[in-house]
C-alpha positions as a printed Julia matrix, in Angstrom:
198×3 Matrix{Float64}:
  0.0     0.0     0.0
  1.43    3.39   -0.97
  2.51    5.85    1.68
  0.13    8.66    2.64
  1.08   12.19    1.67
  0.55   15.27    3.79
 -0.1    18.48    1.86
  2.11   21.41    2.78
  2.38   25.0     1.56
  4.28   25.5    -1.74
  8.02   25.75   -1.34
  8.16   23.37    1.62
  9.41   19.8     1.44
  6.62   17.25    1.21
  6.48   14.89    4.17
  5.39   11.28    3.68
  4.27    8.74    6.2
  6.42    5.59    5.94
  4.67    2.57    4.48
  3.11    0.07    6.85
  5.51   -2.57    5.59
  8.51   -0.44    6.46
  7.15    0.37    9.91
  6.39   -3.32   10.46
  9.95   -4.26    9.52
 11.36   -1.63   11.89
  9.24   -3.08   14.69
 10.34   -6.64   13.84
 14.01   -5.65   13.79
 13.63   -3.84   17.12
 12.03   -6.89   18.74
 14.59   -9.27   17.28
 17.42   -7.0    18.43
 16.11   -7.26   21.98
 16.08  -11.07   21.74
 19.64  -11.18   20.4
 20.75   -8.8    23.15
 19.5   -11.25   25.79
 21.37  -14.14   24.18
 24.57  -12.1    23.77
 24.48  -10.97   27.41
 23.91  -14.57   28.53
 26.88  -15.75   26.46
 29.14  -13.05   27.89
 27.94  -13.73   31.43
 28.73  -17.44   31.26
 32.13  -17.16   29.54
 34.67  -19.08   31.58
 32.12  -20.5    34.02
 31.96  -24.02   32.58
 33.12  -26.59   35.11
 34.16  -29.04   32.38
 35.7   -28.75   28.93
 35.98  -28.17   26.12
 36.46  -24.43   26.35
 35.98  -21.92   23.5
 39.69  -21.45   22.88
 40.15  -25.2    22.55
 37.62  -25.82   19.79
 36.54  -22.61   18.06
 38.18  -21.22   14.95
 36.94  -17.92   13.46
 34.99  -18.63   10.23
 36.64  -15.81    8.28
 35.7   -17.01    4.78
 32.06  -17.65    5.64
 31.86  -14.29    7.42
 33.14  -12.54    4.31
 30.48  -14.36    2.28
 27.67  -13.23    4.56
 28.82   -9.63    4.83
 29.33   -9.47    1.05
 25.7   -10.48    0.61
 24.66   -7.11    2.04
 26.33   -5.46   -0.94
 24.83   -7.86   -3.47
 21.29   -7.47   -2.11
 21.69   -3.69   -2.16
 22.75   -3.85   -5.81
 19.84   -6.16   -6.59
 17.3    -3.74   -5.1
 18.82   -0.83   -7.03
 18.48   -2.82  -10.26
 14.85   -3.62   -9.49
 14.06    0.05   -8.9
 15.64    0.74  -12.3
 13.53   -1.97  -13.92
 16.55   -4.07  -14.9
 15.12   -7.5   -14.16
 17.98   -9.6   -15.51
 20.55   -7.72  -13.45
 18.26   -7.93  -10.42
 18.02  -11.72  -10.86
 21.79  -12.06  -11.06
 22.52  -10.08   -7.9
 19.61  -11.67   -6.05
 20.8   -15.2    -6.86
 24.33  -14.25   -5.83
 22.93  -13.05   -2.5
 21.2   -16.4    -2.01
 24.4   -18.25   -2.91
 26.45  -16.23   -0.41
 23.87  -16.72    2.34
 23.68  -20.43    1.58
 27.46  -20.7     1.71
 27.46  -19.07    5.14
 24.79  -21.47    6.38
 26.8   -24.4     5.03
 29.8   -23.1     6.98
 27.75  -23.02   10.18
 26.55  -26.59    9.6
 30.1   -27.71    8.9
 31.38  -26.1    12.09
 28.63  -27.71   14.15
 29.34  -31.11   12.62
 33.02  -30.76   13.56
 32.24  -29.6    17.1
 29.76  -32.41   17.74
 31.57  -35.27   16.0
 35.23  -34.41   16.55
 35.23  -32.25   19.69
 32.3   -33.79   21.57
 30.69  -30.39   22.18
 26.9   -30.53   22.23
 24.31  -28.18   23.63
 24.25  -30.21   26.86
 28.02  -30.67   27.32
 28.58  -27.58   29.46
 27.55  -23.94   29.84
 29.71  -22.96   26.89
 27.99  -25.5    24.65
 24.55  -24.37   25.78
 25.16  -20.66   25.22
 27.19  -21.17   22.02
 24.58  -23.29   20.24
 21.77  -21.05   21.5
 23.36  -17.83   20.24
 24.83  -19.1    16.96
 21.76  -21.27   16.39
 19.46  -18.28   16.83
 21.41  -16.43   14.18
 21.45  -19.46   11.85
 17.66  -19.7    12.23
 17.29  -16.08   11.13
 19.58  -16.66    8.16
 17.44  -19.66    7.18
 14.24  -17.61    7.39
 15.89  -14.92    5.3
 17.0   -17.43    2.67
 13.5   -18.86    2.4
 12.18  -15.34    1.79
 14.9   -14.59   -0.77
 14.25  -17.84   -2.62
 10.53  -17.05   -2.7
 11.28  -13.68   -4.33
 13.6   -15.42   -6.79
 10.8   -17.77   -7.8
  8.51  -14.78   -8.41
 11.27  -13.14  -10.45
 11.93  -16.09  -12.73
  8.23  -16.75  -13.26
  7.8   -13.12  -14.35
  5.52  -12.28  -11.42
  7.95   -9.74   -9.96
  7.81   -6.28  -11.47
  9.41   -2.89  -10.93
  6.42   -1.72   -8.86
  7.29   -4.37   -6.24
 10.69   -2.76   -5.61
  9.72   -1.11   -2.32
  8.48   -4.4    -0.86
 11.7    -6.12   -1.92
 13.69   -3.28   -0.38
 11.84   -3.8     2.91
 12.78   -7.48    2.8
 16.4    -6.48    2.19
 16.31   -4.54    5.48
 15.83   -7.85    7.28
 18.84   -9.32    5.47
 20.99   -6.31    6.39
 19.88   -6.81   10.0
 20.94  -10.48    9.91
 24.35   -9.44    8.58
 24.77   -6.73   11.21
 23.86   -9.15   13.99
 26.53  -11.55   12.76
 29.18   -8.85   13.29
 28.13   -8.73   16.94
 27.91  -12.52   17.29
 31.28  -13.02   15.6
 32.92  -10.46   17.88
 31.42  -11.96   21.03
 32.0   -15.63   20.19
 35.23  -15.65   18.19
 37.07  -12.57   19.48
 36.0   -11.78   23.05
 35.02  -15.32   24.01
 38.21  -17.12   22.99
């Protein structure tokens, strides 16, 4: 639904109410930020309080490559949205698919790390406090990435079945705000888990 306009005297800048979708996304991001804050604080609070091993420094290795992939996807989704606003559907499809590929690569990296920690290091969610808080925090982020990927793939399907048009650009841009949020949260999670926590 288009934003409402408020008439003003000539010469003044027109003021527009933000769309309901944009306001809804702001509210969602605010609520999700509060949830992540709780999990981050819990992780920081319990660092070093595990009575048994393994400890973070013994088993964690910063996923630099996968982090670069995820953070790069913020650029690719931005480029995709710009192309959609310009009506360049082929270019939009390319950048959108690249965003999905980068997000999928990151999620694969998370799954690979978890497989290593569980199978090779014996760290599960019930091993110790570190395991509980690590899987809770990183798992919460992985869940949000998964939700984001499902949404991105849905848009891709609409694009390649010619159901996505230039007039849908604002809605796609609102969705991209969620993806930028997921990327920004990872910067915090990465810093807490792989820099401060080790």
